[in-house]
C-alpha positions in Angstrom: -27.2 -8.6 -32.3 -29.9 -6.1 -31.6 -30.9 -5.9 -35.2 -31.3 -9.7 -35.3 -33.4 -9.6 -32.1 -35.5 -6.8 -33.6 -36.2 -9.0 -36.6 -37.1 -11.9 -34.4 -39.4 -9.8 -32.2 -41.0 -8.2 -35.3 -41.8 -11.6 -36.8 -43.5 -12.9 -33.6 -45.0 -9.8 -32.0 -45.0 -7.1 -34.7 -42.6 -4.3 -35.5 -42.3 -2.1 -32.4 -41.5 1.0 -34.4 -45.0 0.9 -35.9 -46.6 1.4 -32.5 -48.0 5.0 -32.2 -49.7 5.1 -28.9 -49.8 3.6 -25.4 -52.1 4.6 -22.6 -50.1 6.4 -19.9 -52.4 8.4 -17.7 -50.0 9.0 -14.8 -46.2 9.4 -14.5 -44.5 6.8 -12.4 -43.8 9.1 -9.4 -47.6 9.8 -9.1 -48.4 6.1 -9.2 -45.9 5.4 -6.4 -47.0 8.5 -4.4 -50.6 7.5 -4.6 -50.1 3.7 -4.3 -53.1 1.6 -3.8 -52.9 -2.2 -3.4 -54.3 -4.1 -6.4 -55.0 -0.9 -8.4 -54.9 -1.4 -12.1 -52.3 0.8 -13.8 -50.9 1.5 -17.3 -47.4 2.9 -17.6 -44.5 3.2 -20.0 -40.8 4.0 -19.9 -37.3 2.8 -20.5 -36.2 -0.7 -19.2 -33.2 0.0 -17.0 -32.7 -3.3 -15.3 -33.9 -6.9 -15.8 -33.3 -10.3 -14.2 -35.0 -13.6 -14.9 -35.7 -16.6 -12.6 -37.0 -19.4 -14.8 -40.7 -18.7 -15.5 -40.7 -15.3 -13.8 -38.5 -12.2 -13.7 -38.1 -8.7 -12.2 -37.3 -5.5 -14.0 -37.4 -1.8 -13.5 -38.8 0.8 -15.9 -38.1 4.5 -15.7 -39.7 7.7 -17.0 -38.8 11.3 -16.4 -40.3 11.3 -12.9 -38.8 8.0 -11.4 -38.7 4.3 -11.7 -40.8 1.3 -10.6 -40.4 -2.4 -10.4 -42.2 -4.8 -12.7 -42.9 -8.5 -11.9 -43.3 -10.6 -15.1 -44.7 -14.1 -14.6 -45.4 -16.7 -17.3 -48.6 -17.8 -15.7 -49.9 -14.2 -15.9 -48.5 -13.1 -19.2 -48.9 -16.3 -21.2 -47.3 -16.0 -24.6 -46.2 -12.5 -23.8 -43.6 -13.9 -21.4 -41.5 -14.9 -24.3 -41.5 -11.2 -25.4 -40.4 -10.3 -21.9 -37.4 -12.7 -22.2 -36.4 -11.1 -25.5 -36.5 -7.4 -24.5 -33.3 -5.7 -23.3 -32.2 -3.0 -21.0 -32.6 0.2 -22.9 -35.8 -0.8 -24.7 -38.9 1.4 -24.4 -41.9 -0.7 -23.1 -45.5 -0.3 -22.1 -46.9 -2.3 -19.1 -50.3 -2.8 -17.8 -51.1 -4.7 -14.5 -51.9 -4.4 -10.8 -50.0 -2.9 -8.0 -48.7 -4.9 -5.1 -45.9 -4.7 -2.5 -43.1 -7.4 -2.4 -41.8 -9.0 0.7 -39.0 -6.5 0.7 -41.5 -3.6 0.7 -41.0 -2.4 -2.8 -43.9 -1.1 -4.9 -44.3 -3.3 -7.9 -46.6 -3.9 -10.9 -47.7 -7.4 -11.6 -47.6 -7.3 -15.4 -50.7 -8.5 -17.2 -49.6 -7.0 -20.5 -46.3 -6.0 -22.0 -45.7 -4.2 -25.3 -42.4 -3.3 -26.9 -42.8 0.3 -28.1 -39.2 1.0 -29.3 -36.2 -1.3 -29.6 -32.8 0.1 -28.5 -30.4 -1.0 -31.2 -27.4 0.3 -29.1 -26.9 -0.6 -25.5 -26.8 2.0 -22.8 -23.3 3.0 -21.7 -21.6 0.7 -19.3 -22.5 1.6 -15.8 -25.3 3.7 -17.3 -26.5 4.7 -13.8 -23.4 6.9 -13.4 -22.2 8.2 -16.8 -19.0 10.0 -15.8 -17.2 11.0 -19.0 -17.8 14.7 -19.2 -17.2 14.8 -23.0 -19.8 12.2 -23.7 -22.2 13.8 -21.2 -22.1 17.1 -23.2 -22.0 15.6 -26.7 -24.7 12.9 -26.1 -26.9 14.7 -23.6 -29.7 12.1 -24.2 -27.4 9.5 -22.6 -26.6 11.9 -19.7 -30.3 12.4 -19.1 -30.9 8.6 -19.0 -27.9 8.0 -16.8 -27.9 10.8 -14.3 -31.1 11.6 -12.5 -29.4 14.7 -11.0 -28.9 16.1 -14.5 -32.6 15.6 -15.3 -33.4 17.5 -12.1 -31.2 20.4 -13.1 -33.1 20.9 -16.4 -36.5 20.5 -14.8 -35.6 23.1 -12.3 -34.2 25.4 -15.0 -37.6 25.3 -16.7 -39.2 26.2 -13.3 -36.8 29.1 -12.9 -37.8 30.5 -16.3 -41.4 30.1 -15.5 -41.0 31.9 -12.2 -39.2 34.8 -14.0 -42.0 35.1 -16.5 -44.6 35.1 -13.8 -42.7 37.7 -11.8 -42.7 40.2 -14.6 -46.3 39.5 -15.7 -47.5 40.2 -12.2 -45.9 43.6 -12.5 -47.8 44.3 -15.7 -44.8 43.8 -18.1 -45.8 42.6 -21.5 -43.8 39.7 -23.0 -42.8 40.3 -26.6 -40.7 38.8 -29.4 -38.2 40.7 -31.4 -36.1 39.6 -34.5 -33.1 37.3 -34.2 -31.9 38.3 -37.6 -30.6 41.9 -37.5 -29.4 44.0 -40.5 -27.2 45.9 -38.1 -25.6 44.2 -35.1 -26.0 46.3 -32.0 -27.4 46.7 -28.5 -24.2 45.2 -27.0 -20.5 44.8 -27.6 -19.5 41.5 -29.1 -18.5 39.8 -32.4 -21.7 38.8 -34.3 -22.4 35.7 -36.4 -22.9 36.9 -40.0 -24.8 35.3 -42.8 -26.6 36.3 -46.1 -30.3 36.4 -46.8 -30.8 35.5 -50.4 -34.3 36.8 -51.0 -33.4 40.4 -50.0 -29.8 40.0 -51.1 -28.5 41.5 -47.8 -26.1 40.5 -45.1 -27.7 39.8 -41.7 -26.4 39.1 -38.2 -27.7 36.8 -35.5 -28.6 39.2 -32.7 -26.1 39.9 -30.0 -28.8 41.6 -27.9 -32.5 42.6 -28.4 -32.0 45.9 -26.7 -32.6 48.4 -29.5 -35.8 46.7 -30.6 -37.2 46.7 -27.1 -36.4 50.4 -26.8 -38.3 51.0 -30.0 -41.3 49.5 -28.2 -40.9 52.1 -25.5 -41.2 54.7 -28.2 -44.3 52.9 -29.5 -46.0 53.1 -26.1 -45.4 49.6 -24.7 -44.1 51.0 -21.5 -43.2 47.8 -19.7 -41.9 45.0 -21.9 -39.7 42.0 -21.5 -38.3 39.2 -23.7 -36.7 35.9 -22.7 -34.5 35.5 -25.7 -31.7 33.7 -27.4 -28.7 35.8 -28.2 -25.4 34.9 -30.0 -21.8 36.0 -29.8 -19.2 34.6 -32.2 -16.6 34.3 -29.4 -14.8 31.7 -27.3 -16.3 29.1 -25.0 -15.5 28.6 -21.3 -17.1 27.6 -18.1 -18.9 31.0 -18.2 -19.4 31.5 -21.9 -21.3 29.8 -24.7 -21.8 31.3 -28.2 -25.5 30.8 -27.9 -27.1 31.8 -24.6 -30.4 32.8 -23.0 -31.1 36.3 -21.8 -33.9 38.1 -20.1 -34.2 41.8 -21.1 -36.8 44.0 -19.5 -37.6 47.7 -19.9 -39.7 50.0 -17.8 -40.6 53.6 -18.8 -40.5 56.4 -16.2 -38.2 54.6 -13.8 -34.4 54.6 -13.4 -31.6 52.1 -12.5 -32.4 52.4 -8.8 -35.8 50.9 -9.5 -34.1 48.0 -11.3 -31.8 47.4 -8.4 -34.8 46.9 -6.1 -36.4 44.8 -8.8 -33.3 42.6 -9.1 -33.2 42.1 -5.3 -36.9 41.1 -5.3 -36.5 38.7 -8.2 -33.3 37.0 -7.1 -34.4 36.6 -3.5 -37.8 35.1 -4.6 -36.0 32.6 -6.9 -33.6 31.6 -4.1 -36.5 30.9 -1.7 -38.6 29.1 -4.4 -35.8 27.0 -5.9 -33.5 26.5 -2.9 -36.0 26.9 -0.1 -33.7 29.5 1.6 -32.2 32.9 1.0 -28.8 31.5 1.9 -27.7 29.1 -0.8 -24.5 27.1 -1.4 -22.5 27.7 -4.6 -19.3 25.7 -5.2 -18.6 25.2 -1.5 -19.4 28.8 -0.5 -22.5 30.3 1.2 -24.2 33.2 -0.5 -26.9 35.2 1.3 -29.5 36.7 -1.0 -31.2 38.6 1.8 -31.6 42.3 0.7 -30.2 44.9 0.8 -27.0 44.0 -1.2 -23.8 46.1 -1.0 -22.7 48.5 -3.7 -19.1 48.8 -5.0 -17.9 51.8 -7.0 -16.2 50.8 -10.3 -14.7 54.2 -10.6 -13.2 54.1 -7.1 -12.0 50.5 -7.6 -10.1 51.4 -10.8 -8.8 54.7 -9.3 -7.3 52.8 -6.4 -5.9 50.0 -8.5 -4.7 51.8 -11.6 -4.8 55.5 -10.9 -7.4 56.2 -13.5 -9.9 59.1 -13.2 -13.4 59.2 -14.5 -12.6 62.2 -16.8 -9.7 60.2 -18.5 -10.6 59.3 -22.0 -10.7 55.6 -23.0 -7.2 55.5 -24.5 -5.7 57.0 -21.4 -7.5 54.5 -19.1 -6.5 51.6 -21.2 -2.9 52.8 -21.3 -2.8 53.2 -17.5 -4.2 49.7 -17.0 -1.9 48.1 -19.6 1.2 49.7 -18.1 0.2 48.6 -14.5 -0.4 45.0 -15.8 2.6 45.0 -18.1 0.4 44.3 -21.2 1.7 44.8 -24.7 -1.7 44.6 -26.4 -4.8 46.8 -26.0 -7.6 45.8 -23.7 -11.1 45.0 -24.9 -14.3 45.6 -22.9 -14.5 41.9 -22.1 -11.0 42.0 -20.6 -11.9 45.0 -18.5 -14.9 43.0 -17.3 -12.6 40.1 -16.4 -10.3 42.5 -14.5 -13.3 43.9 -12.7 -14.3 40.3 -11.6 -10.8 39.7 -10.4 -10.6 43.0 -8.4 -14.0 42.2 -6.8 -12.9 38.7 -5.8 -9.6 40.1 -4.4 -11.0 43.1 -2.5 -14.5 42.2 -1.3 -16.2 39.2 0.4 -18.4 37.2 -1.9 -20.9 36.2 0.8 -23.7 38.4 -0.8 -24.5 39.5 -4.3 -23.0 42.9 -5.0 -24.0 45.8 -7.3 -21.1 47.4 -9.2 -21.9 51.0 -9.9 -20.3 54.2 -11.1 -19.1 53.0 -14.6 -17.2 55.4 -16.8 -19.4 56.9 -19.5 -17.2 55.6 -22.4 -17.8 52.0 -21.2 -21.6 52.4 -21.5 -22.7 53.9 -24.8 -26.4 53.3 -24.2 -26.6 54.5 -20.6 -27.6 57.9 -19.3 -25.0 60.1 -17.5 -25.3 61.0 -13.9 -26.6 64.5 -13.5 -23.9 65.4 -11.0 -21.0 63.9 -13.0 -21.1 63.6 -16.8 -18.1 61.1 -16.7 -20.1 58.5 -14.8 -23.3 56.8 -15.9 -26.4 55.5 -14.0 -25.6 51.8 -14.4 -25.0 48.7 -12.4 -23.8 45.2 -13.0 -24.8 42.5 -10.5 -22.1 40.1 -9.4 -22.7 36.8 -7.5 -19.5 35.1 -6.2 -17.5 37.0 -8.8 -19.8 36.1 -11.6 -21.6 38.8 -13.6 -25.3 37.8 -13.9 -27.1 41.1 -14.6 -26.6 44.5 -16.2 -28.9 47.5 -16.0 -28.9 51.3 -16.5 -31.0 54.4 -16.9 -31.5 54.4 -20.6 -30.0 57.2 -22.8 -32.9 58.7 -24.7 -31.2 61.8 -26.2 -30.9 61.1 -30.0 -28.1 63.6 -30.5 -26.0 62.3 -27.6 -26.8 58.7 -28.7 -25.5 59.3 -32.2 -22.3 60.8 -30.7 -21.8 57.8 -28.5 -22.4 55.4 -31.4 -19.7 57.3 -33.5 -17.2 57.0 -30.6 -18.0 53.3 -30.2 -17.3 52.6 -33.9 -13.9 54.2 -33.6 -12.8 51.9 -30.8 -14.9 48.8 -31.0 -13.2 46.3 -33.4 -15.8 43.5 -33.2 -18.9 45.4 -34.3 -19.6 46.2 -38.0 -18.9 49.8 -38.8 -22.5 50.9 -39.2 -24.9 52.9 -37.0 -28.5 51.9 -36.6 -30.0 55.0 -38.1 -33.6 53.6 -37.7 -33.1 53.4 -33.9 -31.8 57.0 -33.8 -34.9 57.9 -35.9 -37.1 56.3 -33.3 -35.4 58.3 -30.5 -36.1 61.5 -32.5 -39.8 60.7 -32.1 -39.4 60.7 -28.4 -38.5 57.8 -26.0 -39.7 58.3 -22.4 -37.1 58.2 -19.6 -36.7 54.5 -18.8 -34.5 51.8 -17.3 -33.6 48.5 -18.8 -32.3 45.2 -17.3 -30.5 42.2 -18.8 -30.0 39.0 -16.9 -27.9 36.0 -18.1 -30.3 33.1 -17.5 -27.7 30.4 -17.9 -25.4 32.0 -15.3 -28.3 32.6 -12.9 -29.2 28.9 -13.2 -25.6 28.0 -12.6 -25.7 29.8 -9.3 -29.1 28.7 -8.1 -28.5 25.1 -8.9 -24.8 25.0 -7.8 -23.4 24.0 -11.2 -19.7 24.7 -11.9 -20.0 25.2 -15.7 -22.4 26.9 -18.1 -22.3 23.7 -20.1 -24.0 21.9 -17.1 -27.1 24.1 -17.5 -27.4 24.2 -21.3 -28.9 21.0 -22.8 -26.8 21.0 -25.9 -23.8 23.3 -25.6 -21.7 24.0 -28.6 -18.6 21.8 -28.8 -15.7 21.4 -31.2 -16.6 18.8 -33.8 -15.0 15.4 -33.5 -12.9 13.9 -36.2 -14.1 10.7 -37.8 -11.7 8.5 -35.8 -12.6 10.3 -32.6 -16.2 9.7 -33.2 -15.8 6.0 -33.8 -13.7 5.6 -30.7 -16.2 7.4 -28.6 -18.9 5.1 -30.0 -17.0 2.1 -29.0 -16.5 3.4 -25.5 -20.2 3.6 -25.1 
């Protein structure tokens, strides 16, 4: 039906898909906010409602800022009124006319010109103004954005959060950089990488699991404060907290330690809470979280000592054995599982009304972190948890090339998910001298979840990775729309 209507409109008014431009000097919200009676305006957007009354009709068009009513009248539009009668909800149109207020007090444009700019060959989902099917919302985000103004607001605010983060670091003289996404050696974090082959150089490469080792090379090179807002990848499962492709901030500062990064985290997060939520006390999934500094510190070593009887000087196998026996597990534990256990212990033993720094990690859990001077079994590291959700990780960086090589060798023995190779070039860079430094990683997606009160990471990623639909499933989902 829409194809037939398109052909009819094209024969009478020209093919709408050949239109390339329409004057749109102001978004709809600005037109409404700065309303002036009889002011001539030109606007464009998607038709989201339409009703006819003989030789006149009312409609609403919407852009990314809001919607406004259009009044179409045959006496004013002339032959173009027949175009108005043919257009459908979902079409993209341009309108020129003068502003006025209806008897009901609604700001309206008296249309003097209407142009069809794109014909929707498929209708919007039924009850488009409240698309509820979560599967369709994630798979067809474009429909979600049309249907749910709250979703558009989430992603507009996400953009604002990223801009504020960038501004925060630039004000502190950090230099934004870009480092490779394709790595010949996967490193900088624990995780299973995506692997592919580069034909021109005939070598295997990995999508980065973290930019850390490249950013530290820049410290060696003299870029003493650097940061990157980057895409990283882990070939692992999906959940409400995990997506294989995710956004990270990593920042490094020479001549400072992890205590400096704690203070920086408090400044950054409290600033974002005030700017985005207009308060240091925000609501996340029905609970109040107070971002007012200072935030409490919780000892990882003490927590695991109390719960599992492990000691900092225990080697990794001993620790994993003690935890496994206490939990009656038959298989070995990964670092990810230890992190999950940590989250559970925090939720069980501590109130979640404020963000909390987890400190005193065992040295073997942190191959890139510097040991505490008073205890070689503990590193200068923290992880930041908000309501049981890990959102940041930082430490005083290990810059001893001999110790770093030893840690890498130990990591290869126990880490099953990383390729069995050491980044010798990174070790070479350390041999040229890296200043004492601290580094910080923040999960942008999780941070946005918290600040915007979203239950799932998929609600803050425009196009999350989903399992492919079969052909029959795809056709049924189309029919539902």
